[in-house]
C-alpha positions in Angstrom: 40.9 -63.7 89.8 41.9 -67.2 91.2 41.0 -69.5 93.5 42.7 -67.9 97.0 41.2 -64.7 95.3 37.5 -66.0 95.7 38.4 -67.4 99.2 39.9 -63.6 100.4 36.7 -61.7 98.8 34.2 -63.8 99.6 35.2 -65.2 103.0 31.7 -66.2 104.3 31.5 -69.2 101.7 32.7 -71.9 103.8 31.1 -74.8 102.0 33.2 -75.3 99.0 32.5 -78.3 96.5 34.6 -79.4 93.6 32.6 -81.1 91.0 33.4 -82.8 87.1 33.8 -85.5 85.1 35.0 -89.0 86.9 39.5 -88.7 87.1 39.9 -85.5 86.3 41.3 -84.4 89.7 38.2 -83.0 91.9 40.0 -85.1 94.8 43.5 -83.7 94.6 41.4 -79.9 94.6 39.4 -80.7 97.1 42.6 -82.0 99.3 44.7 -79.5 98.2 42.5 -76.7 99.3 41.6 -78.1 102.4 45.1 -78.1 103.2 46.2 -74.6 102.0 43.0 -73.3 104.3 44.4 -75.1 107.1 47.9 -73.8 107.0 46.2 -70.3 106.8 44.6 -71.1 110.6 41.2 -72.1 109.6 40.0 -75.6 110.9 39.0 -77.5 107.6 37.0 -80.8 107.1 37.1 -82.6 103.5 34.9 -85.4 103.3 34.1 -87.4 99.9 30.6 -88.2 98.9 31.7 -90.8 96.3 31.2 -94.2 97.2 34.3 -95.0 95.4 36.4 -92.4 97.6 40.0 -91.7 97.2 40.8 -89.2 100.0 42.9 -92.0 102.2 45.0 -92.8 98.6 45.7 -89.0 98.4 46.3 -88.3 102.5 48.1 -92.1 102.2 45.8 -92.4 105.3 43.6 -95.3 105.9 40.0 -92.9 106.9 37.5 -95.1 105.4 34.6 -95.2 107.7 36.5 -93.5 110.8 34.8 -90.7 111.1 36.8 -87.0 111.0 40.4 -88.1 111.4 43.0 -85.0 111.9 45.5 -85.7 109.3 47.7 -82.3 110.6 47.3 -79.5 112.9 43.8 -77.9 111.5 43.1 -80.5 108.2 40.7 -83.3 108.9 39.0 -85.9 106.4 36.3 -88.2 106.7 34.9 -90.7 103.8 31.9 -92.2 104.6 31.1 -95.7 104.6 27.3 -95.8 103.3 27.2 -99.6 104.3 28.2 -99.2 107.6 25.2 -96.6 107.7 22.7 -98.7 106.0 22.8 -101.4 108.5 22.4 -98.7 111.6 19.2 -97.8 109.7 18.1 -100.9 109.2 18.6 -101.5 113.0 17.2 -98.6 114.0 13.6 -99.4 112.4 13.8 -103.0 113.6 13.9 -101.1 117.2 11.2 -98.9 116.5 9.2 -101.4 115.3 9.8 -103.5 118.6 9.5 -100.0 120.6 6.2 -99.4 118.9 4.2 -102.6 118.4 6.1 -104.1 121.3 6.7 -107.7 119.2 9.4 -110.3 120.3 10.5 -110.5 116.7 10.5 -108.7 113.9 7.7 -110.5 111.6 9.4 -112.5 108.5 7.5 -110.4 105.9 8.8 -107.1 107.8 12.1 -108.5 107.5 12.4 -109.0 103.7 11.3 -105.6 103.3 13.9 -104.5 105.1 16.6 -106.5 103.7 15.2 -105.4 99.9 15.4 -101.5 100.9 18.1 -101.9 101.8 19.5 -103.6 98.3 17.8 -100.6 96.0 20.7 -99.0 93.8 19.6 -95.4 95.0 19.8 -96.6 99.3 23.7 -96.1 99.1 23.4 -92.9 97.7 20.6 -92.0 100.6 22.8 -93.0 103.1 25.4 -91.0 102.1 23.3 -88.0 101.7 21.8 -88.7 104.9 25.3 -88.2 106.6 26.6 -85.2 105.0 23.6 -83.7 106.7 25.0 -85.1 109.5 27.9 -83.5 109.2 27.0 -80.2 107.8 24.9 -79.4 110.5 27.1 -80.3 113.4 28.9 -77.0 112.3 32.2 -77.5 114.1 34.6 -76.3 111.4 35.1 -73.3 109.5 35.4 -74.6 106.1 33.5 -77.9 104.7 35.0 -79.1 101.4 33.3 -81.3 99.3 35.0 -83.5 97.3 31.7 -84.7 94.6 31.3 -87.9 93.0 31.6 -87.8 88.7 28.6 -85.4 87.5 26.2 -87.5 86.6 25.9 -89.1 90.3 26.5 -85.0 91.8 23.2 -84.3 90.0 21.2 -87.0 91.6 23.3 -86.0 95.3 22.2 -82.1 94.3 18.7 -83.5 93.7 18.2 -85.4 96.6 17.0 -83.0 99.0 14.0 -81.8 96.7 12.8 -85.3 96.3 13.0 -86.1 99.6 11.6 -82.8 100.7 8.4 -83.5 98.3 8.0 -87.1 99.4 7.8 -86.2 103.2 5.5 -83.1 101.9 3.0 -85.7 100.7 3.7 -88.3 103.7 2.8 -85.9 106.8 0.4 -84.5 104.8 -1.1 -88.1 104.6 -0.1 -88.6 108.0 -2.1 -85.7 109.4 -4.9 -86.3 107.3 -5.2 -89.6 108.8 -4.9 -88.4 112.4 -7.8 -85.7 111.5 -10.2 -88.6 110.3 -9.4 -90.6 113.2 -9.9 -88.3 115.8 -13.7 -87.5 114.1 -14.4 -91.2 113.8 -13.1 -92.1 117.6 -11.3 -95.5 115.6 -8.1 -95.4 117.7 -6.9 -94.8 121.2 -5.3 -92.1 123.1 -2.0 -94.1 123.0 -2.1 -94.7 119.4 -2.6 -91.5 118.6 0.7 -90.7 120.6 2.4 -93.0 118.2 1.1 -91.1 115.0 2.2 -88.1 116.9 5.7 -89.4 117.3 5.9 -90.2 113.5 5.1 -86.9 112.4 7.5 -85.5 115.1 9.9 -87.3 113.1 9.1 -87.0 109.7 9.3 -82.9 110.5 12.4 -83.2 112.0 13.7 -85.2 108.3 12.4 -82.5 106.7 14.1 -80.1 108.6 17.6 -81.7 108.4 17.2 -82.0 104.9 15.7 -78.2 103.8 18.8 -77.1 106.0 21.4 -79.4 104.3 19.6 -78.3 100.7 19.6 -74.7 102.0 23.3 -74.8 102.2 23.8 -76.2 98.8 22.2 -73.2 97.4 22.9 -70.5 99.7 25.2 -68.0 97.0 26.3 -66.4 100.5 27.9 -69.1 102.2 28.5 -71.7 99.1 31.2 -72.3 95.8 30.9 -74.9 93.7 33.6 -75.3 91.1 33.9 -77.0 88.0 37.0 -79.0 87.1 37.9 -79.4 83.2 40.5 -80.6 81.3 41.6 -79.3 77.7 39.5 -81.9 76.2 36.6 -82.2 74.0 34.5 -84.4 75.8 35.1 -83.2 79.1 34.0 -79.6 77.5 31.2 -80.9 76.2 30.0 -82.4 79.6 31.1 -79.9 81.5 29.0 -77.4 79.7 25.8 -79.7 79.8 26.8 -80.2 83.6 26.8 -76.3 83.9 23.1 -75.8 82.6 21.9 -78.9 85.0 23.7 -77.6 87.9 22.1 -74.2 87.6 18.5 -75.6 87.3 19.4 -76.4 91.1 20.6 -72.9 91.6 23.9 -74.1 92.7 25.9 -71.0 92.8 28.6 -71.4 90.3 32.1 -69.9 91.7 34.4 -70.4 88.3 36.2 -73.5 86.3 39.6 -74.5 87.0 41.5 -75.9 84.6 43.4 -79.2 85.2 46.6 -81.2 83.3 47.8 -78.4 81.6 50.8 -79.9 79.4 53.4 -76.7 79.7 53.3 -74.9 76.8 56.9 -74.2 76.9 58.0 -77.8 75.9 56.6 -76.7 72.2 60.1 -75.0 72.1 62.3 -78.3 72.7 62.7 -80.9 70.3 60.0 -83.1 71.9 58.2 -86.2 69.5 55.5 -85.7 67.1 52.9 -87.3 69.7 53.7 -84.6 72.1 53.7 -81.6 69.5 50.1 -82.8 68.4 49.0 -83.0 72.1 50.0 -79.5 72.8 48.7 -78.5 69.1 45.3 -80.1 70.4 45.4 -78.0 74.1 45.9 -75.1 72.6 42.5 -75.7 70.9 41.0 -76.4 73.6 42.3 -73.5 76.1 41.3 -70.7 74.0 37.5 -72.7 73.4 37.4 -72.5 77.5 38.6 -69.1 77.4 36.0 -68.2 75.1 32.9 -70.1 76.3 33.6 -69.2 80.5 35.8 -65.9 80.1 37.2 -64.4 83.3 35.1 -67.6 85.4 38.3 -69.5 84.5 40.5 -69.0 87.6 43.6 -71.1 86.8 45.3 -73.2 84.6 46.9 -76.3 86.1 49.8 -78.3 85.0 50.6 -81.4 84.5 52.6 -82.7 87.4 55.5 -85.5 86.7 53.5 -87.9 89.1 50.3 -88.9 90.9 49.3 -86.0 93.8 49.6 -88.5 97.1 51.2 -87.3 100.2 51.2 -84.0 102.3 54.4 -82.9 100.3 52.7 -83.5 96.8 49.9 -82.0 98.1 51.6 -78.5 99.4 52.9 -78.4 96.4 49.5 -78.2 94.3 48.5 -75.0 96.0 51.7 -73.1 95.1 50.2 -73.6 91.6 46.4 -72.9 91.7 46.1 -71.1 95.2 49.4 -68.8 95.0 47.9 -65.5 96.6 47.5 -65.5 100.0 45.0 -65.0 102.4 44.5 -62.4 105.0 44.7 -64.2 108.5 41.1 -65.9 109.7 39.4 -63.7 112.6 39.3 -65.5 115.8 36.6 -68.6 115.5 33.9 -68.2 117.7 33.7 -70.1 120.8 31.6 -73.6 120.6 29.7 -74.5 123.7 
């Protein structure tokens, strides 16, 4: 098995995610996979949900906050500017307050609340999640490649859908109960009921967006999730724990890719003791990885001599881990 054969065998899996500890090569895998699929004729978007995104570094292009940027034919990349999205969200709230209540200015206590809410630690992740919903619902691309945040934050990101969904269910139920009570008690005017209807409609629209997005994340037919690991003890232990937690959210695991493998043939040469000891340690963990994950290990990627940045280096990557060719893509559906 290999990554290429996964894509070939399951062509309907168009939402591709790479996850793992920070610094293991998730962004490189995401960029290289996007490049490979784009060269095969698919229209591909690779995007980062990491606030400290590095796709700009990988592609050697400033793409942060600029929407989907064309890197080469069929290949687009996007880094989400969470701060700008938060500001737009604040402005939207202010405008709705103006429209709904006919105010000339926002009361100081409400403005303070809007500012404080934007400073909440979870607001950045929430803003990114909301942008991801917009991206995947646009249905503009054949493949969507997620460059996920490190494991702990990725689990938070994956749980966002269920948290939002539960919260909106409660708020929606409360709105509906208030509306029924108000009608019976005749405590509000008809125009105020209309305002309540607008709020309820917006909540239901948010719920639809979130359910659609979370449905993609857990859809075994459409989604493939790959863990990136390296042959070291802490990375292996963290990956085992994370795999169990990801299973809790029913994320469809498609396999593991082992990165930064020192070429074993170096052991036959006259090398320093440090490197020889590293090779011995690596062999121990490679065996352990094979014992734990078996045929779910799709590729072993050798350590490169320098950082993978720029299209020439990215092009070398698929030759190592995506060597098997894909079938030519079917004609893309016509987009109105």
